[in-house]
VMD Tcl script that builds the backbone (N, CA, C; Angstrom):
set m [mol new atoms 444]
animate dup $m
set s [atomselect $m all]
$s set {name element resname resid chain x y z} {
  {N N MET 1 A 0.800 -1.317 -0.073}
  {CA C MET 1 A 0.189 -0.122 -0.264}
  {C C MET 1 A 1.041 1.309 -0.100}
  {N N LEU 2 A 0.481 2.231 -0.735}
  {CA C LEU 2 A 1.457 3.561 -0.994}
  {C C LEU 2 A 0.638 4.690 0.091}
  {N N TYR 3 A 1.714 5.124 0.637}
  {CA C TYR 3 A 1.201 6.372 1.464}
  {C C TYR 3 A 0.938 7.676 0.811}
  {N N VAL 4 A 0.143 8.446 1.143}
  {CA C VAL 4 A 0.085 9.739 0.465}
  {C C VAL 4 A -0.193 10.718 1.665}
  {N N PRO 5 A 0.813 11.843 1.622}
  {CA C PRO 5 A 0.708 12.865 2.474}
  {C C PRO 5 A -0.418 13.857 2.379}
  {N N ALA 6 A -0.886 14.512 3.183}
  {CA C ALA 6 A -1.954 15.771 3.230}
  {C C ALA 6 A -1.318 16.877 2.173}
  {N N MET 7 A -2.292 17.154 1.286}
  {CA C MET 7 A -1.502 18.285 0.343}
  {C C MET 7 A -2.412 19.489 0.749}
  {N N THR 8 A -1.788 20.735 0.969}
  {CA C THR 8 A -2.580 21.883 1.178}
  {C C THR 8 A -2.890 22.274 -0.174}
  {N N ASP 9 A -4.197 23.257 -0.223}
  {CA C ASP 9 A -4.509 23.554 -1.339}
  {C C ASP 9 A -3.808 24.814 -1.983}
  {N N THR 10 A -3.155 25.548 -1.162}
  {CA C THR 10 A -2.301 26.593 -1.517}
  {C C THR 10 A -0.634 26.218 -2.536}
  {N N ALA 11 A -0.473 24.914 -1.893}
  {CA C ALA 11 A 0.777 24.619 -2.656}
  {C C ALA 11 A 0.652 24.141 -3.941}
  {N N PRO 12 A 1.437 24.604 -5.132}
  {CA C PRO 12 A 1.314 24.061 -6.250}
  {C C PRO 12 A 1.986 22.699 -6.379}
  {N N ARG 13 A 1.350 21.903 -7.269}
  {CA C ARG 13 A 1.625 20.369 -7.278}
  {C C ARG 13 A 2.908 20.299 -7.930}
  {N N LYS 14 A 3.718 19.561 -7.670}
  {CA C LYS 14 A 4.985 19.162 -8.225}
  {C C LYS 14 A 4.579 17.896 -9.683}
  {N N LYS 15 A 5.300 18.454 -10.856}
  {CA C LYS 15 A 5.198 17.548 -11.855}
  {C C LYS 15 A 6.882 16.851 -12.312}
  {N N LEU 16 A 6.372 15.537 -12.245}
  {CA C LEU 16 A 7.219 14.797 -12.801}
  {C C LEU 16 A 7.142 14.119 -14.280}
  {N N PHE 17 A 8.188 14.288 -15.169}
  {CA C PHE 17 A 7.882 13.947 -16.552}
  {C C PHE 17 A 8.922 12.980 -16.862}
  {N N ILE 18 A 8.667 11.741 -17.139}
  {CA C ILE 18 A 9.505 10.493 -17.432}
  {C C ILE 18 A 9.377 10.215 -18.968}
  {N N LEU 19 A 10.367 10.132 -19.635}
  {CA C LEU 19 A 10.396 9.673 -20.845}
  {C C LEU 19 A 11.302 8.074 -20.565}
  {N N ALA 20 A 10.243 7.283 -21.096}
  {CA C ALA 20 A 10.415 5.640 -20.505}
  {C C ALA 20 A 10.613 4.869 -21.890}
  {N N LYS 21 A 11.805 4.490 -22.166}
  {CA C LYS 21 A 12.090 3.967 -23.437}
  {C C LYS 21 A 12.610 2.491 -23.360}
  {N N GLY 22 A 13.445 2.239 -22.283}
  {CA C GLY 22 A 13.890 0.731 -22.089}
  {C C GLY 22 A 12.989 -0.429 -22.015}
  {N N ASP 23 A 13.413 -1.500 -22.276}
  {CA C ASP 23 A 12.657 -2.689 -21.968}
  {C C ASP 23 A 12.976 -3.383 -21.099}
  {N N ALA 24 A 14.474 -3.221 -20.504}
  {CA C ALA 24 A 15.165 -4.153 -19.801}
  {C C ALA 24 A 14.403 -3.840 -18.187}
  {N N PHE 25 A 14.198 -4.889 -17.246}
  {CA C PHE 25 A 13.638 -5.016 -15.948}
  {C C PHE 25 A 14.184 -3.821 -15.285}
  {N N GLU 26 A 15.220 -3.421 -15.114}
  {CA C GLU 26 A 15.608 -2.519 -14.206}
  {C C GLU 26 A 15.424 -0.789 -14.594}
  {N N GLN 27 A 15.216 -1.040 -16.159}
  {CA C GLN 27 A 14.672 0.212 -16.632}
  {C C GLN 27 A 13.270 0.602 -16.260}
  {N N LEU 28 A 12.374 -0.428 -16.495}
  {CA C LEU 28 A 10.997 -0.397 -16.182}
  {C C LEU 28 A 10.847 -0.235 -14.804}
  {N N HIS 29 A 11.786 -1.065 -14.140}
  {CA C HIS 29 A 11.405 -0.888 -12.747}
  {C C HIS 29 A 11.931 0.764 -12.002}
  {N N THR 30 A 12.757 1.185 -12.581}
  {CA C THR 30 A 12.970 2.432 -12.195}
  {C C THR 30 A 11.745 3.719 -12.900}
  {N N MET 31 A 11.071 3.351 -13.821}
  {CA C MET 31 A 10.055 3.995 -14.154}
  {C C MET 31 A 9.086 3.794 -13.234}
  {N N VAL 32 A 8.433 2.711 -13.053}
  {CA C VAL 32 A 7.304 2.288 -12.222}
  {C C VAL 32 A 7.456 2.927 -10.763}
  {N N GLY 33 A 8.909 2.815 -10.269}
  {CA C GLY 33 A 9.005 3.094 -8.953}
  {C C GLY 33 A 9.079 4.971 -8.770}
  {N N LEU 34 A 9.494 5.639 -10.064}
  {CA C LEU 34 A 9.358 7.067 -9.660}
  {C C LEU 34 A 7.553 7.298 -9.840}
  {N N VAL 35 A 6.967 6.958 -10.919}
  {CA C VAL 35 A 5.505 6.959 -10.796}
  {C C VAL 35 A 5.165 6.587 -9.483}
  {N N ALA 36 A 5.148 5.318 -8.794}
  {CA C ALA 36 A 4.775 4.902 -7.704}
  {C C ALA 36 A 4.972 6.182 -6.586}
  {N N THR 37 A 6.125 6.312 -6.391}
  {CA C THR 37 A 6.523 7.519 -5.637}
  {C C THR 37 A 6.008 8.826 -5.744}
  {N N ALA 38 A 5.546 9.270 -6.972}
  {CA C ALA 38 A 5.321 10.646 -7.283}
  {C C ALA 38 A 3.724 10.344 -6.901}
  {N N ALA 39 A 3.033 9.443 -7.203}
  {CA C ALA 39 A 1.699 9.133 -6.732}
  {C C ALA 39 A 1.496 9.251 -5.203}
  {N N SER 40 A 2.340 8.390 -4.780}
  {CA C SER 40 A 2.266 8.674 -3.056}
  {C C SER 40 A 2.543 9.967 -2.753}
  {N N MET 41 A 3.342 10.862 -3.189}
  {CA C MET 41 A 3.637 12.112 -2.682}
  {C C MET 41 A 2.342 13.103 -2.896}
  {N N GLY 42 A 1.755 12.769 -3.937}
  {CA C GLY 42 A 0.631 13.702 -4.338}
  {C C GLY 42 A 1.104 14.525 -5.551}
  {N N TRP 43 A 2.415 14.266 -6.167}
  {CA C TRP 43 A 2.722 14.563 -7.261}
  {C C TRP 43 A 2.100 14.357 -8.524}
  {N N GLU 44 A 1.904 15.007 -9.821}
  {CA C GLU 44 A 1.446 14.489 -10.943}
  {C C GLU 44 A 2.796 13.791 -11.382}
  {N N ALA 45 A 2.677 12.776 -12.431}
  {CA C ALA 45 A 3.444 12.160 -13.121}
  {C C ALA 45 A 3.150 11.691 -14.682}
  {N N HIS 46 A 3.946 12.248 -15.518}
  {CA C HIS 46 A 3.400 12.089 -16.806}
  {C C HIS 46 A 4.763 11.380 -17.781}
  {N N VAL 47 A 4.228 10.390 -18.139}
  {CA C VAL 47 A 5.012 9.089 -18.642}
  {C C VAL 47 A 4.807 9.150 -20.402}
  {N N PHE 48 A 6.070 9.169 -20.750}
  {CA C PHE 48 A 5.778 9.190 -22.437}
  {C C PHE 48 A 6.558 7.686 -22.520}
  {N N LEU 49 A 5.474 6.781 -23.152}
  {CA C LEU 49 A 6.222 5.473 -23.208}
  {C C LEU 49 A 6.630 5.541 -24.698}
  {N N THR 50 A 7.704 4.604 -24.877}
  {CA C THR 50 A 8.183 4.652 -26.415}
  {C C THR 50 A 9.062 3.550 -26.416}
  {N N TYR 51 A 9.190 2.871 -27.642}
  {CA C TYR 51 A 10.137 1.766 -27.995}
  {C C TYR 51 A 9.737 0.584 -27.081}
  {N N GLY 52 A 10.663 -0.155 -26.168}
  {CA C GLY 52 A 10.651 -0.981 -25.445}
  {C C GLY 52 A 9.390 -0.941 -24.186}
  {N N ALA 53 A 9.738 0.184 -23.333}
  {CA C ALA 53 A 8.873 0.355 -22.631}
  {C C ALA 53 A 7.390 0.543 -23.253}
  {N N LEU 54 A 7.082 1.026 -24.168}
  {CA C LEU 54 A 5.549 0.912 -24.635}
  {C C LEU 54 A 5.248 -0.630 -25.121}
  {N N TYR 55 A 5.985 -1.125 -25.514}
  {CA C TYR 55 A 5.575 -2.491 -26.282}
  {C C TYR 55 A 5.410 -3.743 -24.857}
  {N N ARG 56 A 6.342 -3.245 -23.837}
  {CA C ARG 56 A 6.346 -4.189 -22.505}
  {C C ARG 56 A 4.868 -3.806 -21.810}
  {N N PHE 57 A 4.577 -2.363 -21.889}
  {CA C PHE 57 A 3.494 -1.935 -20.969}
  {C C PHE 57 A 2.267 -2.230 -21.896}
  {N N ALA 58 A 2.121 -2.154 -23.007}
  {CA C ALA 58 A 0.930 -2.613 -23.875}
  {C C ALA 58 A 0.461 -4.158 -23.780}
  {N N HIS 59 A 1.581 -4.930 -23.545}
  {CA C HIS 59 A 1.257 -6.394 -23.437}
  {C C HIS 59 A 1.365 -6.766 -21.986}
  {N N GLY 60 A 1.511 -5.793 -20.685}
  {CA C GLY 60 A 1.178 -6.157 -19.432}
  {C C GLY 60 A 2.227 -7.271 -19.134}
  {N N ASP 61 A 3.540 -6.917 -19.655}
  {CA C ASP 61 A 4.242 -8.003 -19.208}
  {C C ASP 61 A 5.570 -7.359 -18.852}
  {N N MET 62 A 5.651 -6.158 -18.176}
  {CA C MET 62 A 6.744 -5.231 -17.431}
  {C C MET 62 A 7.531 -6.355 -16.456}
  {N N ALA 63 A 6.957 -6.981 -15.789}
  {CA C ALA 63 A 7.302 -7.988 -14.757}
  {C C ALA 63 A 8.098 -9.093 -15.603}
  {N N GLU 64 A 8.028 -9.387 -16.813}
  {CA C GLU 64 A 8.706 -10.435 -17.367}
  {C C GLU 64 A 9.789 -10.096 -18.029}
  {N N ALA 65 A 10.020 -8.852 -18.089}
  {CA C ALA 65 A 11.316 -8.284 -18.464}
  {C C ALA 65 A 12.831 -8.976 -18.127}
  {N N GLU 66 A 13.657 -9.066 -19.008}
  {CA C GLU 66 A 15.247 -9.166 -18.576}
  {C C GLU 66 A 15.702 -8.520 -17.664}
  {N N VAL 67 A 16.586 -8.777 -16.600}
  {CA C VAL 67 A 17.369 -8.136 -15.787}
  {C C VAL 67 A 18.488 -8.078 -16.842}
  {N N THR 68 A 19.383 -6.931 -17.068}
  {CA C THR 68 A 20.350 -6.970 -18.146}
  {C C THR 68 A 21.340 -6.309 -17.482}
  {N N PHE 69 A 21.583 -5.792 -16.141}
  {CA C PHE 69 A 22.843 -5.315 -15.405}
  {C C PHE 69 A 24.098 -6.399 -16.056}
  {N N ARG 70 A 25.360 -5.444 -16.555}
  {CA C ARG 70 A 26.386 -6.335 -16.813}
  {C C ARG 70 A 27.362 -6.624 -15.844}
  {N N THR 71 A 27.506 -5.937 -14.440}
  {CA C THR 71 A 27.988 -6.704 -13.519}
  {C C THR 71 A 27.317 -7.708 -12.865}
  {N N PRO 72 A 27.873 -8.871 -13.092}
  {CA C PRO 72 A 27.422 -10.155 -12.254}
  {C C PRO 72 A 26.785 -10.189 -11.326}
  {N N GLU 73 A 27.566 -9.599 -10.359}
  {CA C GLU 73 A 26.983 -9.492 -8.723}
  {C C GLU 73 A 25.857 -8.730 -8.834}
  {N N VAL 74 A 25.820 -7.558 -9.463}
  {CA C VAL 74 A 24.642 -6.513 -9.503}
  {C C VAL 74 A 23.215 -7.558 -9.886}
  {N N LYS 75 A 23.636 -7.952 -11.047}
  {CA C LYS 75 A 22.740 -8.577 -11.736}
  {C C LYS 75 A 22.140 -9.911 -10.803}
  {N N LYS 76 A 22.988 -10.467 -10.012}
  {CA C LYS 76 A 22.638 -11.678 -9.181}
  {C C LYS 76 A 21.964 -11.177 -7.902}
  {N N ALA 77 A 22.183 -10.199 -7.610}
  {CA C ALA 77 A 21.573 -9.225 -6.457}
  {C C ALA 77 A 20.186 -9.034 -6.450}
  {N N TYR 78 A 20.128 -8.348 -8.025}
  {CA C TYR 78 A 18.682 -7.618 -8.513}
  {C C TYR 78 A 17.874 -8.897 -8.777}
  {N N GLU 79 A 18.101 -9.992 -9.359}
  {CA C GLU 79 A 17.423 -11.043 -9.728}
  {C C GLU 79 A 16.886 -11.418 -8.345}
  {N N LYS 80 A 17.945 -11.699 -7.347}
  {CA C LYS 80 A 17.304 -12.238 -6.039}
  {C C LYS 80 A 16.314 -11.465 -5.475}
  {N N GLY 81 A 16.470 -10.481 -5.508}
  {CA C GLY 81 A 14.955 -9.473 -5.021}
  {C C GLY 81 A 14.181 -9.383 -5.801}
  {N N VAL 82 A 14.125 -9.780 -7.047}
  {CA C VAL 82 A 12.835 -10.217 -7.762}
  {C C VAL 82 A 12.158 -11.719 -7.568}
  {N N ASP 83 A 13.220 -12.446 -7.245}
  {CA C ASP 83 A 12.621 -13.803 -6.954}
  {C C ASP 83 A 11.905 -13.745 -5.598}
  {N N ASN 84 A 12.696 -13.016 -4.492}
  {CA C ASN 84 A 12.134 -13.212 -3.219}
  {C C ASN 84 A 11.128 -12.027 -2.867}
  {N N GLY 85 A 10.660 -11.008 -3.917}
  {CA C GLY 85 A 9.467 -10.226 -3.877}
  {C C GLY 85 A 10.004 -9.231 -3.076}
  {N N LYS 86 A 11.172 -8.796 -3.095}
  {CA C LYS 86 A 11.589 -7.580 -2.403}
  {C C LYS 86 A 11.698 -6.529 -3.347}
  {N N ILE 87 A 11.617 -6.688 -4.801}
  {CA C ILE 87 A 11.323 -5.769 -5.861}
  {C C ILE 87 A 9.957 -6.245 -6.249}
  {N N PRO 88 A 8.818 -5.555 -6.302}
  {CA C PRO 88 A 7.544 -5.805 -6.580}
  {C C PRO 88 A 7.021 -6.280 -7.865}
  {N N ASP 89 A 6.050 -6.823 -8.385}
  {CA C ASP 89 A 5.415 -7.054 -9.464}
  {C C ASP 89 A 5.436 -5.489 -10.249}
  {N N LEU 90 A 6.139 -5.341 -11.270}
  {CA C LEU 90 A 5.832 -3.942 -12.125}
  {C C LEU 90 A 4.526 -3.500 -12.523}
  {N N ASP 91 A 3.917 -4.374 -13.200}
  {CA C ASP 91 A 2.598 -4.268 -13.443}
  {C C ASP 91 A 1.471 -4.085 -12.397}
  {N N GLU 92 A 1.504 -4.961 -11.503}
  {CA C GLU 92 A 0.555 -4.643 -10.060}
  {C C GLU 92 A 1.405 -3.291 -9.317}
  {N N LEU 93 A 2.515 -2.777 -9.527}
  {CA C LEU 93 A 2.695 -1.751 -8.957}
  {C C LEU 93 A 2.143 -0.505 -9.681}
  {N N MET 94 A 2.427 -0.590 -11.007}
  {CA C MET 94 A 1.773 0.527 -11.782}
  {C C MET 94 A 0.226 0.865 -11.613}
  {N N GLU 95 A -0.235 -0.390 -11.739}
  {CA C GLU 95 A -1.870 -0.241 -11.400}
  {C C GLU 95 A -2.224 0.438 -10.292}
  {N N GLU 96 A -1.520 0.112 -9.311}
  {CA C GLU 96 A -1.489 0.573 -7.691}
  {C C GLU 96 A -1.475 1.905 -7.846}
  {N N ALA 97 A -0.410 2.425 -8.509}
  {CA C ALA 97 A 0.486 3.788 -8.466}
  {C C ALA 97 A -1.137 4.598 -9.315}
  {N N ARG 98 A -1.236 3.968 -10.155}
  {CA C ARG 98 A -2.652 4.677 -11.116}
  {C C ARG 98 A -3.986 4.664 -10.274}
  {N N GLU 99 A -4.358 3.885 -9.732}
  {CA C GLU 99 A -5.365 4.154 -8.653}
  {C C GLU 99 A -5.040 4.934 -7.815}
  {N N LEU 100 A -3.988 5.199 -7.199}
  {CA C LEU 100 A -3.673 6.002 -6.050}
  {C C LEU 100 A -3.662 7.484 -6.226}
  {N N GLY 101 A -2.798 7.639 -7.773}
  {CA C GLY 101 A -2.866 9.040 -8.144}
  {C C GLY 101 A -3.847 9.722 -9.155}
  {N N GLY 102 A -4.648 8.694 -9.326}
  {CA C GLY 102 A -6.179 9.070 -10.175}
  {C C GLY 102 A -5.482 9.746 -11.563}
  {N N ASP 103 A -6.026 10.979 -11.474}
  {CA C ASP 103 A -6.116 11.551 -12.976}
  {C C ASP 103 A -4.641 12.377 -13.027}
  {N N ARG 104 A -3.808 12.402 -11.814}
  {CA C ARG 104 A -2.590 12.895 -11.481}
  {C C ARG 104 A -1.596 11.969 -12.377}
  {N N ILE 105 A -1.785 10.567 -12.535}
  {CA C ILE 105 A -0.669 9.907 -13.504}
  {C C ILE 105 A -1.314 9.480 -14.692}
  {N N ARG 106 A -0.507 10.271 -15.644}
  {CA C ARG 106 A -1.015 10.095 -17.190}
  {C C ARG 106 A 0.175 9.470 -18.042}
  {N N LEU 107 A -0.381 8.721 -18.749}
  {CA C LEU 107 A 1.035 7.851 -19.642}
  {C C LEU 107 A 0.096 8.038 -21.128}
  {N N TYR 108 A 1.422 8.209 -21.712}
  {CA C TYR 108 A 1.174 8.729 -23.150}
  {C C TYR 108 A 2.110 7.807 -24.067}
  {N N GLY 109 A 1.425 7.383 -24.968}
  {CA C GLY 109 A 2.009 6.315 -25.907}
  {C C GLY 109 A 2.646 6.835 -27.301}
  {N N CYS 110 A 3.801 6.660 -27.673}
  {CA C CYS 110 A 4.640 7.313 -28.686}
  {C C CYS 110 A 3.996 6.895 -29.999}
  {N N THR 111 A 3.352 8.132 -30.718}
  {CA C THR 111 A 2.751 7.448 -32.264}
  {C C THR 111 A 3.517 6.789 -33.178}
  {N N THR 112 A 4.571 7.196 -32.955}
  {CA C THR 112 A 6.027 6.804 -33.876}
  {C C THR 112 A 5.955 5.195 -33.772}
  {N N SER 113 A 6.341 5.212 -32.232}
  {CA C SER 113 A 6.439 3.446 -31.837}
  {C C SER 113 A 5.124 2.753 -32.023}
  {N N VAL 114 A 4.070 3.269 -31.888}
  {CA C VAL 114 A 2.808 2.489 -32.279}
  {C C VAL 114 A 2.670 1.791 -33.497}
  {N N LYS 115 A 3.062 2.978 -34.338}
  {CA C LYS 115 A 3.064 2.426 -35.945}
  {C C LYS 115 A 4.396 1.414 -36.140}
  {N N LEU 116 A 5.504 1.614 -35.647}
  {CA C LEU 116 A 6.592 0.748 -35.815}
  {C C LEU 116 A 6.216 -0.508 -35.499}
  {N N LEU 117 A 5.537 -1.081 -34.255}
  {CA C LEU 117 A 5.434 -2.050 -33.700}
  {C C LEU 117 A 4.270 -2.733 -33.743}
  {N N HIS 118 A 3.484 -1.854 -34.710}
  {CA C HIS 118 A 1.962 -2.579 -35.157}
  {C C HIS 118 A 1.470 -3.042 -34.120}
  {N N LEU 119 A 1.277 -1.781 -33.150}
  {CA C LEU 119 A 0.663 -2.076 -31.829}
  {C C LEU 119 A -1.112 -1.982 -32.064}
  {N N GLU 120 A -1.985 -2.560 -31.740}
  {CA C GLU 120 A -3.349 -2.661 -32.222}
  {C C GLU 120 A -3.955 -1.665 -31.121}
  {N N PRO 121 A -5.224 -1.123 -31.279}
  {CA C PRO 121 A -5.616 -0.015 -30.539}
  {C C PRO 121 A -6.009 -0.747 -29.024}
  {N N LYS 122 A -6.475 -2.131 -29.097}
  {CA C LYS 122 A -6.718 -2.876 -27.992}
  {C C LYS 122 A -5.721 -3.111 -26.738}
  {N N LEU 123 A -4.491 -3.145 -27.479}
  {CA C LEU 123 A -3.258 -3.557 -26.560}
  {C C LEU 123 A -3.032 -1.749 -26.135}
  {N N LEU 124 A -3.337 -0.903 -26.367}
  {CA C LEU 124 A -3.353 0.637 -25.931}
  {C C LEU 124 A -4.370 1.202 -25.194}
  {N N GLU 125 A -5.214 0.222 -24.724}
  {CA C GLU 125 A -6.109 0.719 -23.672}
  {C C GLU 125 A -5.792 1.225 -22.274}
  {N N GLY 126 A -4.675 0.964 -21.958}
  {CA C GLY 126 A -4.099 1.285 -20.736}
  {C C GLY 126 A -3.391 2.858 -20.562}
  {N N VAL 127 A -3.253 3.498 -21.990}
  {CA C VAL 127 A -2.455 4.538 -22.495}
  {C C VAL 127 A -3.549 5.536 -22.258}
  {N N ASP 128 A -3.506 6.893 -21.614}
  {CA C ASP 128 A -4.242 7.799 -21.788}
  {C C ASP 128 A -4.495 8.439 -23.265}
  {N N THR 129 A -3.438 8.655 -23.963}
  {CA C THR 129 A -3.278 9.306 -25.167}
  {C C THR 129 A -2.257 9.095 -26.004}
  {N N LEU 130 A -2.121 9.219 -27.215}
  {CA C LEU 130 A -0.810 9.059 -28.048}
  {C C LEU 130 A -0.363 10.510 -28.274}
  {N N LEU 131 A 0.780 10.824 -28.404}
  {CA C LEU 131 A 1.635 11.806 -28.629}
  {C C LEU 131 A 2.725 11.576 -29.376}
  {N N ALA 132 A 3.296 12.532 -30.145}
  {CA C ALA 132 A 4.636 12.550 -30.620}
  {C C ALA 132 A 5.461 12.982 -29.625}
  {N N HIS 133 A 6.695 13.117 -29.891}
  {CA C HIS 133 A 7.957 13.449 -29.343}
  {C C HIS 133 A 7.853 15.030 -28.886}
  {N N ALA 134 A 7.617 15.697 -30.142}
  {CA C ALA 134 A 7.528 17.102 -29.781}
  {C C ALA 134 A 6.515 17.694 -28.842}
  {N N SER 135 A 5.242 16.852 -29.065}
  {CA C SER 135 A 4.074 17.370 -28.127}
  {C C SER 135 A 4.526 17.099 -26.610}
  {N N PHE 136 A 5.006 15.995 -26.304}
  {CA C PHE 136 A 5.770 15.502 -24.982}
  {C C PHE 136 A 6.782 16.758 -24.385}
  {N N LEU 137 A 7.742 16.687 -25.335}
  {CA C LEU 137 A 8.594 17.786 -24.865}
  {C C LEU 137 A 7.926 19.551 -24.730}
  {N N HIS 138 A 6.664 19.685 -25.332}
  {CA C HIS 138 A 6.454 20.900 -25.245}
  {C C HIS 138 A 5.452 20.854 -23.804}
  {N N MET 139 A 5.003 20.028 -23.430}
  {CA C MET 139 A 4.395 19.776 -22.195}
  {C C MET 139 A 5.260 19.917 -20.861}
  {N N VAL 140 A 6.532 18.977 -21.391}
  {CA C VAL 140 A 7.743 19.378 -20.357}
  {C C VAL 140 A 8.033 20.774 -20.041}
  {N N GLY 141 A 8.243 21.560 -21.164}
  {CA C GLY 141 A 8.768 22.830 -20.943}
  {C C GLY 141 A 9.787 23.300 -20.151}
  {N N GLU 142 A 9.487 23.736 -19.118}
  {CA C GLU 142 A 10.570 24.421 -18.379}
  {C C GLU 142 A 10.781 23.267 -16.993}
  {N N GLY 143 A 10.199 22.187 -16.968}
  {CA C GLY 143 A 9.996 21.061 -16.047}
  {C C GLY 143 A 11.334 20.167 -15.875}
  {N N HIS 144 A 11.204 19.021 -15.300}
  {CA C HIS 144 A 12.402 18.363 -15.028}
  {C C HIS 144 A 11.972 16.804 -15.736}
  {N N LEU 145 A 12.737 16.524 -16.557}
  {CA C LEU 145 A 12.464 15.469 -17.158}
  {C C LEU 145 A 13.456 14.321 -16.838}
  {N N VAL 146 A 12.884 13.084 -16.515}
  {CA C VAL 146 A 13.756 11.933 -16.306}
  {C C VAL 146 A 13.621 11.010 -17.522}
  {N N VAL 147 A 14.743 10.194 -17.866}
  {CA C VAL 147 A 14.953 9.235 -19.128}
  {C C VAL 147 A 15.284 7.994 -18.402}
  {N N THR 148 A 14.528 6.799 -18.649}
  {CA C THR 148 A 14.675 5.586 -18.159}
  {C C THR 148 A 14.740 4.820 -19.371}
}
mol reanalyze $m
mol bondsrecalc $m
mol representation Tube
mol addrep $m
């Protein structure tokens, strides 16, 4: 369960913008972890899903992604964390974050990736809207962008 602190009506809501492109487990884990943290802190999170991240999200199999750390010790420790449940199921955590954050959590699919990957509309039901790169960067404006 995620914790949500009390928000004051006078405080401006903080916004996080994430460009999620990678399909490795650790990249997806970073993205989902940031979204869940933002949701629990009362922030907005805007995620532009492209390439591998969009493919994994659309197919509901982020948790099945491969751990790809090159350092054997890091890879082994990370895989152990996944196996023993210390690292949560990514698809479930994203769902919880979206439920907690409500309309503060927005997911955007890359129009180019949708065409390139031949993603059917049915697979994109979890995406709020489709955007081009320029449209997403325009939304970011002078905000902060994290790339995973």
